[in-house]
VOBA-1610 file (N, C-alpha, C; in pm, whole numbers, padded with zeros to 5 digits, always signed):
BEGIN
Met+01955+02021-01508Met+01888+01981-01367Met+01834+01829-01389Met+01866+01716-01368Met+01716+01632-01371Met+01598+01651-01263Gln+01483+01588-01262Gln+01399+01562-01177Gln+01429+01493-01002Arg+01384+01602-00922Arg+01412+01542-00817Arg+01256+01541-00735Ser+01278+01412-00646Ser+01190+01345-00546Ser+01202+01368-00394Val+01101+01370-00324Val+01147+01401-00239Val+01042+01220-00171Val+01134+01170-00049Val+01119+01053-00019Val+01134+01036+00128Leu+01035+01037+00217Leu+01035+01030+00373Leu+01048+00903+00379Val+01110+00804+00495Val+01135+00688+00484Val+01061+00722+00712Lys+00944+00723+00698Lys+00858+00715+00844Lys+00892+00674+00946Pro+00819+00725+01049Pro+00815+00625+01219Pro+00890+00507+01164Asp+00786+00410+01115Asp+00763+00258+01082Asp+00827+00216+01052Gly+00904+00251+00928Gly+01042+00182+00826Gly+01230+00213+00910Leu+01202+00324+01029Leu+01285+00362+01084Leu+01279+00253+01219Gln+01140+00243+01263Gln+01142+00152+01384Gln+01187-00024+01341Arg+01186-00030+01243Arg+01137-00156+01160Arg+01289-00198+01140Gly+01365-00079+01136Gly+01509-00113+01093Gly+01522-00117+00905Leu+01488-00117+00875Leu+01438-00055+00678Leu+01497+00021+00623Val+01562+00145+00687Val+01607+00221+00613Val+01728+00198+00511Gly+01818+00136+00582Gly+01920+00070+00417Gly+01836+00018+00326Glu+01743-00030+00357Glu+01695-00151+00258Glu+01651-00081+00144Ile+01564+00012+00210Ile+01473+00148+00096Ile+01629+00155+00049Ile+01692+00263+00120Ile+01803+00331+00019Ile+01838+00228-00091His+01859+00101-00043His+01918+00015-00151His+01890+00017-00268Arg+01712-00024-00260Arg+01647-00011-00354Arg+01663+00115-00473Phe+01676+00300-00412Phe+01685+00327-00485Phe+01779+00346-00543Glu+01904+00321-00490Glu+02038+00286-00559Glu+02108+00257-00653Arg+01978+00074-00614Arg+02025-00033-00709Arg+01919+00014-00843Lys+01867+00097-00846Lys+01771+00112-00964Lys+01845+00210-01058Gly+01959+00293-00986Gly+02021+00408-01066Gly+01963+00556-01031Met+01862+00522-00866Met+01912+00691-00913Met+01951+00776-00814Lys+01999+00890-00831Lys+02131+00950-00752Lys+02087+01016-00635Leu+02114+00995-00491Leu+02089+01090-00372Leu+02205+01168-00412Val+02078+01294-00359Val+02164+01448-00351Val+02119+01473-00250Gly+02042+01436-00141Gly+02006+01512+00007Gly+01936+01388+00071Leu+01996+01410+00262Leu+01969+01335+00309Leu+02015+01347+00452Lys+01925+01336+00549Lys+01909+01346+00694Lys+01793+01324+00802Met+01814+01324+00938Met+01712+01265+00971Met+01610+01420+01098Val+01539+01404+01017Val+01404+01509+01137Val+01337+01467+01196Arg+01303+01561+01314Arg+01175+01577+01337Arg+01062+01654+01274Met+00911+01605+01257Met+00836+01670+01212Met+00787+01755+01314Thr+00773+01898+01283Thr+00700+01992+01357Thr+00594+01958+01321Asp+00492+02057+01446Asp+00347+02057+01378Asp+00372+02164+01282Glu+00419+02286+01225Glu+00417+02350+01092Glu+00483+02278+01046Val+00548+02200+01030Val+00550+02126+00878Val+00504+02006+00835Val+00393+01922+00933Val+00343+01841+00902Val+00182+01908+00870Asp+00159+02006+00947Asp-00017+02060+00881Asp+00034+02114+00746Glu+00104+02149+00729Glu+00194+02183+00562Glu+00261+02052+00480Trp+00287+02005+00534Trp+00294+01867+00443Trp+00192+01783+00453Tyr+00106+01793+00470Tyr-00055+01704+00520Tyr-00185+01801+00473Ala-00139+01910+00443Ala-00272+01974+00494Ala-00365+01947+00354His-00335+01859+00308His-00478+01806+00240His-00563+01715+00282His-00461+01690+00400His-00625+01548+00521His-00600+01635+00622Arg-00611+01783+00630Arg-00573+01879+00773Arg-00766+01847+00817Asp-00852+01825+00696Asp-00983+01822+00758Asp-01023+01707+00783Lys-01002+01585+00746Lys-01001+01457+00758Lys-00990+01371+00906Asp-01107+01305+00953Asp-01077+01214+01095Asp-00969+01202+01111Phe-00876+01138+01025Phe-00743+01050+01083Phe-00633+01198+01065Phe-00642+01240+01079Phe-00505+01408+01056Phe-00455+01351+01180Ala-00545+01331+01321Ala-00491+01327+01484Ala-00368+01257+01458Asp-00479+01138+01413Asp-00368+00983+01441Asp-00219+01014+01325Leu-00242+01066+01198Leu-00168+01091+01126Leu-00037+01199+01173Lys-00095+01331+01243Lys-00006+01385+01265Lys+00125+01282+01400Gly+00025+01228+01496Gly+00117+01213+01575Gly+00193+01077+01553Phe+00168+01026+01464Phe+00247+00950+01386Phe+00325+00914+01353Met+00357+01082+01279Met+00413+01106+01180Met+00569+01187+01312Gln+00532+01209+01424Gln+00622+01281+01521Gln+00614+01162+01648Ser+00597+01039+01593Ser+00643+00971+01689Ser+00815+00932+01744Ala+00875+00950+01567Ala+00986+00885+01626Ala+01020+00979+01473Pro+01192+01030+01481Pro+01192+01043+01388Pro+01187+01029+01194Val+01247+01021+01136Val+01226+01063+00997Val+01328+01056+00924Val+01382+00978+00823Val+01464+00972+00705Val+01461+01029+00575Ala+01481+01153+00583Ala+01429+01246+00462Ala+01550+01252+00399Met+01518+01231+00245Met+01569+01199+00119Met+01568+01242+00035Val+01597+01332-00089Val+01642+01398-00225Val+01659+01271-00335Trp+01591+01245-00391Trp+01650+01154-00492Trp+01658+01232-00684Glu+01717+01234-00729Glu+01748+01271-00869Glu+01752+01192-00968Gly+01655+01157-01129Gly+01751+01149-01223Gly+01608+01188-01331Val+01609+01100-01437Val+01525+01112-01517Val+01386+01067-01464Glu+01255+01185-01521Glu+01081+01115-01448Glu+01133+01059-01297Ala+01247+01146-01176Ala+01225+01083-01078Ala+01089+01067-01024Val+01022+01143-01028Val+00863+01114-00947Val+00866+01020-01000Ala+00812+01046-01097Ala+00737+00874-01137Ala+00765+00720-01061Thr+00920+00750-01136Thr+01047+00620-01107Thr+01027+00596-00906Val+01029+00712-00860Val+00987+00646-00723Val+00912+00609-00677Arg+00791+00678-00762Arg+00637+00653-00640Arg+00601+00433-00723Lys+00669+00434-00822Lys+00667+00309-00877Lys+00749+00195-00747Leu+00942+00222-00746Leu+00932+00188-00646Leu+00893+00175-00508Cys+00843+00276-00456Cys+00728+00272-00354Cys+00580+00170-00380Gly+00557+00195-00451Gly+00433+00037-00479Gly+00253+00152-00393Val+00156+00118-00461Val+00063+00174-00419Val+00044+00208-00257Thr+00022+00288-00183Thr-00018+00381-00064Thr-00069+00239+00027Ala-00193+00175+00005Ala-00206+00028+00130Ala-00149-00082+00030Gly-00040-00106+00186Gly+00060-00204+00154Gly+00015-00366+00168Arg-00111-00335+00174Arg-00150-00524+00139Arg-00215-00537-00035Gln-00195-00404-00058Gln-00199-00407-00210Gln-00126-00360-00316Ala-00021-00361-00253Ala+00102-00303-00346Ala+00201-00390-00399Glu+00255-00422-00503Glu+00282-00469-00586Glu+00409-00502-00551Gly+00443-00678-00582Gly+00558-00736-00493Gly+00649-00744-00561Gly+00782-00684-00528Gly+00930-00627-00570Gly+00853-00426-00547Ser+00811-00414-00466Ser+00773-00259-00430Ser+00824-00214-00305Ile+00848-00134-00257Ile+00890-00176-00089Ile+00801-00152-00027Arg+00696-00078-00042Arg+00536-00153+00021Arg+00433-00270+00007Gly+00498-00308-00143Gly+00474-00483-00134Gly+00519-00538-00083Asp+00620-00529-00078Asp+00751-00666-00036Asp+00768-00608+00144Phe+00737-00493+00241Phe+00735-00470+00337Phe+00652-00391+00407Ala+00544-00383+00392Ala+00408-00312+00423Ala+00263-00404+00480Met+00198-00371+00560Met+00064-00453+00548Met-00028-00338+00539Ser-00024-00221+00602Ser-00104-00126+00632Ser-00117-00016+00573Thr-00206+00093+00527Thr-00240+00236+00448Thr-00159+00346+00515Gln-00178+00300+00654Gln-00083+00452+00766Gln+00035+00405+00744Met+00057+00281+00838Met+00227+00174+00842Met+00236+00135+00717Asn+00292+00252+00611Asn+00315+00219+00481Asn+00508+00234+00409Leu+00587+00280+00540Leu+00655+00300+00555Leu+00717+00435+00511Ile+00667+00421+00396Ile+00786+00548+00269Ile+00664+00649+00262His+00687+00802+00230His+00653+00881+00169His+00739+00948+00103Ala+00643+00949-00048Ala+00745+00998-00179Ala+00590+01074-00245Ala+00695+01204-00283Ala+00591+01336-00348Ala+00513+01220-00457Asp+00415+01352-00505Asp+00341+01257-00601Asp+00313+01378-00728Ser+00411+01467-00725Ser+00466+01584-00834Ser+00570+01624-00899Glu+00581+01682-00875Glu+00712+01839-00912Glu+00721+01913-00872Glu+00537+01964-00838Glu+00525+02065-00800Glu+00518+02033-00637Thr+00464+01900-00583Thr+00520+01875-00482Thr+00646+01870-00418Ala+00694+01775-00480Ala+00834+01743-00484Ala+00973+01860-00435Lys+00902+01962-00504Lys+00984+02137-00464Lys+00900+02194-00338Lys+00794+02146-00286Lys+00715+02240-00163Lys+00761+02134-00056Glu+00758+01973-00097Glu+00859+01932+00055Glu+00978+01931+00005Leu+01082+02008-00057Leu+01211+02043-00067Leu+01209+02093+00031Gly+01157+02257-00014Gly+01115+02351+00048Gly+01101+02357+00250Leu+01068+02238+00267Leu+00996+02217+00396Leu+01105+02191+00496Leu+01127+02114+00413Leu+01330+02019+00489Leu+01437+02061+00434Phe+01454+02085+00384Phe+01553+02125+00346Phe+01592+02296+00330Lys+01776+02281+00338Lys+01775+02447+00313Lys+01904+02420+00232Asp+01911+02547+00212Asp+02027+02547+00078Asp+02148+02546+00133Gly+02254+02451+00077Gly+02319+02437+00140Gly+02346+02210+00187Glu+02235+02183+00146Glu+02163+02061+00200Glu+02148+01987+00094Ile+02161+01978-00036Ile+02154+01940-00163Ile+02206+01980-00235Phe+02363+01819-00240Phe+02433+01820-00345Phe+02425+01813-00498Asp+02510+01868-00559Asp+02563+01840-00732Asp+02647+01764-00742Tyr+02667+01674-00808Tyr+02766+01569-00793Tyr+02780+01519-00951Asp+02854+01516-01015Asp+02887+01357-01088Asp+02901+01233-01028Met+02780+01178-01074Met+02786+01043-01086Met+02861+00958-01180Cys+02938+00900-01092Cys+03117+00796-01251Cys+02930+00690-01303Gly+02831+00628-01251Gly+02786+00534-01318Gly+02642+00618-01396Leu+02609+00721-01446Leu+02560+00801-01501Leu+02525+00703-01645Pro+02621+00755-01731Pro+02648+00706-01887Pro+02596+00575-01856Trp+02578+00417-01801Trp+02527+00345-01772Trp+02391+00278-01728Met+02326+00414-01660Met+02187+00402-01647Met+02102+00467-01776Tyr+02153+00582-01873Tyr+02052+00586-01902Tyr+02147+00597-02054Gly+02074+00606-02180Gly+02106+00615-02321Gly+02129+00731-02327Lys+02206+00789-02401Lys+02308+00876-02493Lys+02137+01013-02468Gln+02042+00982-02541Gln+01965+01014-02575Gln+01914+01097-02500Glu+01847+00990-02429Glu+01784+01046-02232Glu+01849+01171-02194Leu+01997+01188-02188Leu+02083+01240-02092Leu+02106+01358-02223Glu+02107+01322-02304Glu+02111+01462-02379Glu+01978+01591-02443Lys+01859+01464-02354Lys+01758+01543-02390Lys+01742+01632-02274Glu+01783+01589-02132Glu+01809+01624-01947Glu+01830+01743-02012Asn+01989+01705-02098Asn+02067+01862-02104Asn+01999+02004-02170Gln+01910+01939-02287Gln+01860+02053-02360Gln+01721+02086-02260Ala+01712+02017-02170Ala+01581+02036-02110Ala+01646+02189-02014Asp+01760+02152-01957Asp+01833+02244-01833Asp+01887+02332-01918Asn+01916+02352-02071Asn+01953+02485-02083Asn+01827+02615-02173Gly+01746+02487-02182Gly+01643+02574-02314Gly+01505+02654-02202
//
């Protein structure tokens, strides 16, 4: 199995009508969408999701923001998916994000930065478990896969799966 990364389109991305554009960016890159749903973030999920921010003075505002509207939760798959997704998102602070990235093209704020992406494989697995149940992640053959990766890259992924 290839690496997976969890992505959230935050309430500001949903309110600004950017969900389709964001999905389109990942699809054009060659990522494989294996999970997608709209959810409201509960107190428990937000507390666990942002546990590393719980003691910071902005946590209450962050929690309120993440619960102000639904989020669109996605799981993307690919070779080095976590790093690839983060690169497509751009740096956290929208004003400093690189042009061509999602935040660089559409965000001006650090908090209102449209999107969340897992920062490691471990975080992606934790986040996947918080929002997705068995049966909500799909495994299927993506017909364009041989046109996205070199033969050696795919063989290396297959060896990692079997090794």
